[in-house]
C-alpha distance (Angstrom), angle and dihedral (degrees) to the residues before:
residue distance angle dihedral
M1 . . .
T2 3.81 . .
I3 3.81 90.9 .
L4 3.84 91.5 50.8
F5 3.84 91.2 50.2
V6 3.83 90.6 51.3
L7 3.79 91.7 49.9
L8 3.79 92.6 49.7
T9 3.82 91.3 47.8
F10 3.82 89.6 50.3
L11 3.80 92.1 50.8
V12 3.81 92.4 49.0
I13 3.81 91.9 51.2
M14 3.83 92.1 47.8
S15 3.80 91.1 50.1
I16 3.81 93.3 49.4
T17 3.82 91.1 48.3
Y18 3.80 92.0 48.9
Y19 3.81 96.3 51.2
T20 3.81 91.8 42.1
R21 3.81 90.9 54.8
Q22 3.79 91.7 46.2
G23 3.78 90.9 54.1
H24 3.77 94.1 52.6
A25 3.80 98.1 37.4
P26 3.83 111.7 116.5
E27 3.80 115.6 -115.2
V28 3.77 111.0 -108.5
R29 3.81 112.3 -144.0
P30 3.81 122.1 -168.6
Q31 3.77 110.4 -110.7
P32 3.79 122.9 -140.6
L33 3.73 113.5 -106.7
A34 3.82 119.7 -115.9
Y35 3.83 117.3 -127.8
A36 3.77 130.9 -173.2
S37 3.78 120.7 -148.6
P38 3.82 115.9 -74.9
A39 3.74 121.0 -101.0
T40 3.82 115.4 -80.5
P41 3.78 104.1 -83.2
R42 3.79 122.4 -127.2
L43 3.75 107.0 -113.6
S44 3.80 125.0 -152.0
R45 3.82 127.6 -166.5
D46 3.75 109.1 -119.7
Y47 3.85 125.3 166.6
G48 3.81 88.5 -21.9
F49 3.81 95.2 -51.4
E50 3.79 131.9 109.5
V51 3.78 102.6 -124.8
P52 3.85 120.5 -168.6
Q53 3.78 111.7 -134.5
G54 3.82 117.1 -120.8
Y55 3.79 94.4 20.7
C56 3.79 122.8 120.3
F57 3.81 123.0 -152.2
H58 3.79 133.4 -142.7
P59 3.83 116.3 -141.9
G60 3.82 85.6 -116.0
H61 3.87 87.9 67.3
T62 3.79 97.8 -104.9
W63 3.79 122.5 125.7
V64 3.79 137.9 -146.3
L65 3.79 130.8 -157.9
D66 3.82 118.3 -161.1
E67 3.82 106.2 -134.2
G68 3.81 96.7 176.2
R69 3.77 132.4 -105.4
Q70 3.82 89.5 65.3
N71 3.82 90.1 -64.0
A72 3.80 113.0 141.6
R73 3.80 120.4 -173.6
I74 3.82 113.7 -155.8
G75 3.80 138.2 -166.6
M76 3.78 142.3 140.0
D77 3.76 126.2 -79.5
S78 3.83 128.4 -116.4
F79 3.83 91.6 -103.0
A80 3.80 90.2 59.8
A81 3.82 92.4 42.3
N82 3.80 90.5 57.2
L83 3.77 93.8 45.6
L84 3.79 90.2 53.7
G85 3.79 97.7 41.1
K86 3.80 115.5 -179.9
V87 3.81 109.8 19.6
E88 3.83 115.0 -151.9
R89 3.82 98.0 -171.1
V90 3.83 140.2 3.9
E91 3.78 124.6 -152.7
V92 3.83 122.1 -173.5
A93 3.82 129.5 -168.6
G94 3.76 113.3 -98.1
L95 3.78 126.6 -86.7
N96 3.83 117.5 -88.9
R97 3.80 90.9 23.6
W98 3.77 118.7 136.7
V99 3.78 114.7 -130.3
R100 3.79 128.8 -173.9
Q101 3.78 125.9 -135.1
G102 3.80 106.9 -86.8
Q103 3.82 93.1 17.8
K104 3.80 121.7 126.2
V105 3.79 109.0 -91.5
W106 3.81 104.3 163.8
S107 3.78 141.0 4.0
A108 3.83 137.1 -147.9
T109 3.78 127.2 -150.4
I110 3.80 114.8 -142.2
D111 3.81 125.7 172.8
G112 3.84 88.4 -12.3
A113 3.81 93.5 -53.9
T114 3.81 126.9 110.0
V115 3.82 121.1 -132.1
D116 3.79 119.5 -168.2
M117 3.81 123.2 -144.1
V118 3.80 127.4 -160.2
S119 3.76 133.0 -129.8
P120 3.80 115.2 -109.4
V121 3.82 92.1 -149.9
E122 3.81 140.8 28.2
G123 3.78 124.4 -110.9
V124 3.84 147.0 77.9
I125 3.79 122.8 -44.8
I126 3.77 106.6 -122.3
A127 3.85 101.0 165.8
V128 3.77 138.9 21.7
N129 3.80 126.0 -161.6
S130 3.80 102.7 -113.3
D131 3.83 90.5 -174.4
V132 3.79 92.8 64.2
L133 3.82 91.0 47.1
R134 3.83 87.8 56.6
D135 3.81 95.5 39.5
P136 3.82 113.0 25.6
S137 3.83 90.1 178.5
L138 3.82 86.4 81.7
L139 3.79 86.4 76.8
N140 3.77 89.6 67.4
K141 3.78 99.3 32.9
D142 3.81 96.6 51.7
P143 3.82 114.9 -0.6
Y144 3.82 94.3 168.8
K145 3.81 99.1 48.1
D146 3.79 125.0 13.5
G147 3.83 91.9 17.4
W148 3.83 94.7 63.9
I149 3.78 115.6 136.2
A150 3.82 111.3 -153.8
V151 3.81 146.8 -24.9
I152 3.81 117.6 -118.6
K153 3.83 126.6 -161.7
S154 3.78 97.5 -135.4
P155 3.84 115.1 -175.5
D156 3.85 91.7 -177.4
L157 3.82 95.5 43.0
S158 3.76 94.6 129.3
T159 3.81 90.3 54.1
N160 3.80 93.7 44.0
V161 3.82 91.1 53.4
N162 3.78 89.8 61.0
N163 3.83 87.8 69.1
L164 3.83 93.8 53.0
V165 3.80 136.4 85.6
R166 3.81 112.4 -106.5
G167 3.77 146.5 153.2
T168 3.78 118.1 6.8
F169 3.83 91.7 -4.6
V170 3.82 93.9 68.7
G171 3.79 97.3 75.6
P172 3.80 96.8 50.2
W173 3.81 90.9 43.8
M174 3.81 91.0 52.8
Q175 3.78 91.1 48.0
N176 3.78 91.0 50.5
S177 3.83 89.4 50.8
L178 3.81 90.0 53.1
R179 3.82 92.0 50.5
R180 3.78 90.3 50.5
V181 3.80 95.2 48.9
T182 3.80 90.0 47.2
A183 3.80 91.3 52.4
M184 3.79 91.8 48.4
T185 3.82 96.0 48.3
A186 3.82 105.6 28.9
Q187 3.74 93.8 106.9
A188 3.80 97.3 30.7
A189 3.77 100.0 53.1
G190 3.76 108.4 13.1
A191 3.82 111.1 -137.0
T192 3.76 109.4 29.1
A193 3.79 106.6 179.5
Q194 3.75 137.2 54.0
D195 3.76 133.2 -159.8
G196 3.82 111.3 -65.4
G197 3.73 100.1 47.9
V198 3.82 99.1 -85.1
P199 3.83 132.8 110.8
I200 3.77 118.1 -94.7
S201 3.75 110.6 -83.8
G202 3.79 113.4 -87.2
L203 3.77 95.5 9.4
L204 3.77 90.7 155.7
T205 3.80 90.9 62.0
H206 3.81 92.0 53.4
V207 3.80 98.3 59.0
E208 3.78 134.1 70.3
P209 3.84 118.1 -85.7
G210 3.80 91.0 -108.4
V211 3.83 92.7 52.8
R212 3.82 89.6 45.2
Q213 3.78 90.6 55.0
Q214 3.77 90.6 50.2
L215 3.80 92.1 50.1
V216 3.83 92.7 49.0
K217 3.82 90.9 50.0
E218 3.77 93.0 46.1
F219 3.80 100.8 44.8
F220 3.82 105.6 22.2
L221 3.84 95.9 35.2
T222 3.82 92.7 -136.1
């Protein structure tokens, strides 16, 4: 009987101690990871475009770079950067948010209008480029390095990549995009391309709102 009483007393004390510690334990919140810019990509000239090696491209003109451990860095390509031209403000979906492949993940404000861009992969946003939020001009100056947008933890990255444009298909795809944008804006904006295989900078700001909306839907898929 004495032994049973001792055991019960011990259990009561342990229970009280456990719940007391739980009540005073500080809440641990996951902290966003800090990321520097990626290494300078090796660019190859393909069909008149500067194509970064190892990058994969979404049809909505965003890119992804597999950095290992399911980490996928994303941004927009040079074609999109030239269509947009001078960006006044950048807004990115919040940290720890889950985004699907092809879902809006960030937006750019140009000439007072907002243009949405899609995520090339599915996963959780674990980092956002604060430099590009402060200085949106990085999107135009260096879209494949300092102008990156976010890092996504993408468990199905290898599967997502199968839906993207990559390797030797990038150059022809870019060239086809240029032909389409030229056909859509030839009468509306006059000359539509500059040397280097990309649209003239800020083309979206040189066309009527209706044409701009068509271009955004056609090339950014939003």
